[in-house]
Every structure is written in structure tokens, then in C-alpha cells.
Backbone bond lengths (Angstrom), bond angles and torsions (degrees), N, CA, C in turn:
res aa  C-N    CA-C-N  psi(-1)  N-CA   C-N-CA  omega(-1)  CA-C   N-CA-C  phi
1 X - - - 1.402 - - 1.527 111.55 -
2 X 1.338 117.05 -39.58 1.451 119.10 -175.92 1.542 111.40 -67.03
3 X 1.344 118.70 -40.44 1.424 117.97 177.63 1.473 113.89 -62.36
4 X 1.350 115.30 -31.53 1.528 119.58 179.60 1.514 107.80 -71.12
5 X 1.359 117.08 -44.17 1.502 118.63 178.88 1.521 111.80 -62.50
6 X 1.326 117.65 -37.82 1.458 119.59 176.89 1.462 108.75 -67.84
7 X 1.259 122.35 -38.38 1.454 123.80 -179.47 1.518 112.09 -66.02
8 X 1.352 114.42 -45.48 1.465 118.49 178.05 1.524 110.63 -62.98
9 X 1.353 116.61 -46.48 1.477 120.67 -179.84 1.557 106.40 -59.18
10 X 1.259 118.25 -44.38 1.541 122.52 -177.10 1.540 107.95 -60.70
11 X 1.348 115.61 -45.22 1.481 120.18 -178.27 1.511 109.67 -67.18
12 X 1.327 119.15 -42.95 1.434 124.85 -175.07 1.536 109.38 -69.09
13 X 1.285 118.99 -55.83 1.443 122.96 -177.91 1.483 113.14 -70.81
14 X 1.369 114.68 -36.19 1.473 121.12 179.27 1.507 114.09 -65.56
15 X 1.353 116.88 -23.78 1.454 119.79 -176.71 1.525 113.80 -93.96
16 X 1.304 116.24 -0.18 1.489 121.27 178.84 1.579 113.51 -65.09
17 X 1.295 115.37 135.14 1.456 116.89 174.78 1.542 107.20 -75.95
18 X 1.329 116.16 167.24 1.450 119.39 -171.57 1.506 110.75 -69.69
19 X 1.282 120.42 -29.94 1.475 122.89 174.22 1.525 111.70 -65.56
20 X 1.352 114.52 -35.22 1.457 121.45 176.79 1.546 110.93 -69.19
21 X 1.358 116.15 -42.24 1.427 121.97 176.02 1.524 109.61 -60.67
22 X 1.313 116.69 -42.55 1.449 121.86 177.51 1.539 109.67 -56.86
23 X 1.396 117.36 -51.46 1.436 121.88 -179.51 1.522 111.75 -60.44
24 X 1.372 115.50 -42.43 1.427 120.04 -179.22 1.541 112.66 -65.15
25 X 1.330 117.51 -39.95 1.412 121.63 175.03 1.497 114.42 -63.70
26 X 1.353 115.92 -33.81 1.434 121.13 177.61 1.505 107.86 -65.81
27 X 1.316 118.24 -45.07 1.473 122.09 176.94 1.531 112.98 -60.60
28 X 1.351 113.41 -47.01 1.499 118.75 178.99 1.537 110.36 -59.73
29 X 1.343 119.88 -44.15 1.425 123.37 -179.47 1.538 109.04 -64.15
30 X 1.260 121.95 -37.12 1.407 126.20 177.07 1.579 111.97 -69.88
31 X 1.296 115.54 -43.21 1.490 119.92 178.00 1.512 108.67 -66.61
32 X 1.305 118.56 -35.82 1.463 122.04 -174.15 1.514 111.73 -69.29
33 X 1.295 118.67 -18.37 1.495 121.05 179.98 1.506 110.67 -73.37
34 X 1.281 120.55 -16.36 1.464 122.14 -177.69 1.558 108.73 -113.25
35 X 1.302 116.90 125.52 1.480 118.21 -174.07 1.518 112.71 -64.37
36 X 1.367 118.02 -23.22 1.470 119.17 173.86 1.483 115.19 -64.17
37 X 1.328 114.68 -27.66 1.509 119.39 -175.06 1.524 111.89 -106.87
38 X 1.355 116.14 8.44 1.430 118.26 -175.66 1.526 115.27 -62.04
39 X 1.333 115.51 -41.69 1.465 119.28 -177.06 1.494 111.27 -63.16
40 X 1.360 121.63 -50.52 1.495 119.61 -179.86 1.480 109.86 -64.00
41 X 1.413 118.87 -33.58 1.460 120.71 -177.45 1.607 109.04 -67.28
42 X 1.325 112.81 -46.51 1.472 115.82 -179.30 1.567 110.17 -66.92
43 X 1.315 119.47 -33.48 1.463 118.27 178.64 1.555 110.94 -68.98
44 X 1.327 112.22 -39.57 1.506 112.58 178.35 1.524 109.50 -68.10
45 X 1.352 120.29 -37.25 1.427 122.30 179.32 1.549 108.49 -63.70
46 X 1.336 118.93 -46.15 1.411 119.93 177.41 1.530 114.01 -60.65
47 X 1.332 117.38 -43.26 1.503 121.29 178.11 1.510 107.92 -59.63
48 X 1.348 118.89 -42.07 1.450 120.53 -178.38 1.471 110.68 -64.86
49 X 1.315 117.12 -49.16 1.451 121.83 -176.03 1.548 112.15 -69.28
50 X 1.344 117.13 -28.70 1.424 121.87 178.53 1.538 111.87 -75.71
51 X 1.292 117.43 -23.87 1.453 122.59 -174.69 1.538 113.06 -93.01
52 X 1.282 116.18 -10.27 1.469 119.09 -177.19 1.493 110.21 -131.55
53 X 1.322 113.65 165.33 1.475 120.96 177.84 1.539 103.85 -80.73
54 X 1.377 114.55 111.44 1.489 120.69 -173.41 1.515 110.47 -59.87
55 X 1.293 125.01 -43.35 1.511 121.20 -177.43 1.592 108.99 -57.22
56 X 1.339 117.69 -34.76 1.440 118.55 -179.83 1.577 109.82 -65.45
57 X 1.272 115.73 -37.79 1.479 119.96 179.47 1.539 108.58 -73.26
58 X 1.316 117.05 -39.83 1.450 118.76 179.66 1.557 114.95 -61.65
59 X 1.378 113.81 -30.25 1.456 119.47 -178.32 1.483 113.58 -78.17
60 X 1.335 118.67 -14.46 1.453 120.98 -179.08 1.508 108.50 -71.75
61 X 1.369 116.14 118.26 1.404 123.18 -175.86 1.597 110.24 -64.63
62 X 1.265 119.03 -40.44 1.495 118.03 -177.67 1.512 112.85 -73.71
63 X 1.349 120.76 -10.54 1.450 118.70 175.14 1.496 111.71 -90.42
64 X 1.289 120.94 -7.73 1.428 127.55 -173.40 1.513 108.98 -56.42
65 X 1.301 118.96 -43.18 1.481 122.54 -177.54 1.508 110.96 -62.89
66 X 1.389 116.12 -33.11 1.427 117.23 -179.94 1.573 112.84 -72.40
67 X 1.386 115.38 -38.68 1.435 119.71 174.72 1.479 111.00 -59.73
68 X 1.331 118.13 -43.18 1.439 123.00 179.45 1.494 112.33 -65.75
69 X 1.378 118.59 -33.54 1.441 120.38 179.63 1.535 109.63 -77.78
70 X 1.269 117.58 -31.98 1.504 123.48 179.25 1.527 116.99 -68.98
71 X 1.334 117.19 -37.56 1.457 121.65 -171.68 1.528 113.58 -61.15
72 X 1.319 122.34 -52.72 1.505 120.07 -176.64 1.482 112.82 -59.37
73 X 1.211 117.26 -45.06 1.460 122.48 -178.40 1.603 111.96 -69.37
74 X 1.295 114.93 -42.29 1.463 118.09 177.42 1.543 109.62 -62.45
75 X 1.359 114.88 -42.20 1.479 117.65 177.30 1.556 111.81 -61.49
76 X 1.334 115.69 -43.59 1.392 120.78 -179.58 1.566 112.23 -63.45
77 X 1.282 114.03 -44.10 1.490 118.68 178.42 1.536 111.62 -65.47
78 X 1.346 117.00 -36.51 1.428 120.70 177.18 1.545 111.30 -66.47
79 X 1.297 119.26 -42.15 1.491 123.20 175.14 1.513 110.40 -60.17
80 X 1.394 116.14 -43.64 1.444 119.48 177.63 1.444 112.89 -61.00
81 X 1.284 118.52 -48.58 1.507 123.22 -179.57 1.483 111.72 -62.91
82 X 1.333 114.78 -37.76 1.522 118.51 176.52 1.458 111.36 -60.79
83 X 1.377 117.08 -46.90 1.496 120.00 179.45 1.544 110.29 -62.80
84 X 1.313 115.75 -39.90 1.510 116.92 -179.77 1.534 110.30 -64.72
85 X 1.298 113.65 -40.33 1.490 116.31 178.39 1.513 110.21 -65.10
86 X 1.303 120.31 -40.30 1.465 122.78 178.28 1.540 111.33 -63.02
87 X 1.353 117.40 -44.89 1.470 123.90 -179.85 1.529 106.81 -64.83
88 X 1.276 120.15 -39.38 1.468 121.80 178.56 1.499 111.58 -63.98
89 X 1.327 116.75 -40.95 1.501 119.37 178.85 1.505 108.79 -66.76
90 X 1.286 118.68 -44.47 1.485 121.80 178.73 1.570 109.98 -60.05
91 X 1.332 114.04 -45.51 1.517 117.84 179.50 1.525 109.30 -61.86
92 X 1.315 120.31 -43.12 1.434 124.97 -175.63 1.569 107.57 -65.65
93 X 1.343 116.34 -43.13 1.439 120.86 176.78 1.475 113.54 -60.29
94 X 1.333 116.50 -48.24 1.450 122.65 177.11 1.532 111.67 -59.04
95 X 1.320 116.93 -46.38 1.425 119.79 179.02 1.499 113.59 -59.01
96 X 1.323 114.51 -44.04 1.473 118.20 179.72 1.560 111.29 -67.32
97 X 1.327 118.50 -33.72 1.445 119.45 -178.92 1.550 107.11 -72.38
98 X 1.383 119.22 -35.76 1.460 119.91 177.05 1.492 111.84 -64.43
99 X 1.314 116.43 -39.34 1.478 120.75 177.24 1.505 112.49 -62.48
100 X 1.305 117.13 -37.52 1.444 120.98 178.02 1.564 113.33 -65.83
101 X 1.306 113.69 -37.56 1.476 117.12 -179.84 1.540 113.97 -74.71
102 X 1.317 115.91 -19.75 1.485 120.11 176.33 1.485 111.62 -79.22
103 X 1.291 122.88 -20.75 1.448 123.61 -177.02 1.453 114.42 -75.32
């Protein structure tokens, strides 16, 4: 199932014209500003970048504004997810230690 999904994503996103990529990146940048929509925005961005040759996208002058808009929020979300993952690990460790002391 995963290989099929990757293939379909690759075909779908890989076949977009540059003006469609521009529109998609505009939507992704807008979605990425709200933490509720971060996951779908990041998945769409990953699918787009995985389906195309990134240097070709990076060279497009009209896409530069989207990359600049995406970076601060993507970094912020990454930091937030990293902290949540660390807290989850600490909570899991503490929970397991408490279970051991009750036995």
C-alpha cells in the first residue's frame, strides 16, 4: 500500500505545472502558519519536495517568497514537536519507573 501511495503522490505532485506549484506552495505556507494545520501542510510539502528535483524548485525566482514564508513556521513547529517528543519520553520513563516501584 505504501509504495502505491508514494507512486500516486509522485505522479500527482510531479505532474504539476510551475504555476500550480506556486499556488500549492502559497496554500502550504498559509496552512503552515496555524498549528492545527501543520501536519497536512508539512505532508503536502514533503510530497511536493519528494516528487520533484528540489534544486530546480529552489532556483525558481517566483517561489522564493514561499520558501521564505515557510521557514520560520516550519522551524517553530519542529521545535515544538521536538519538545513534545522529549516530554513524552520523560513521561514514559517516569511512568515505567513508578510501575517498577509498585511491584
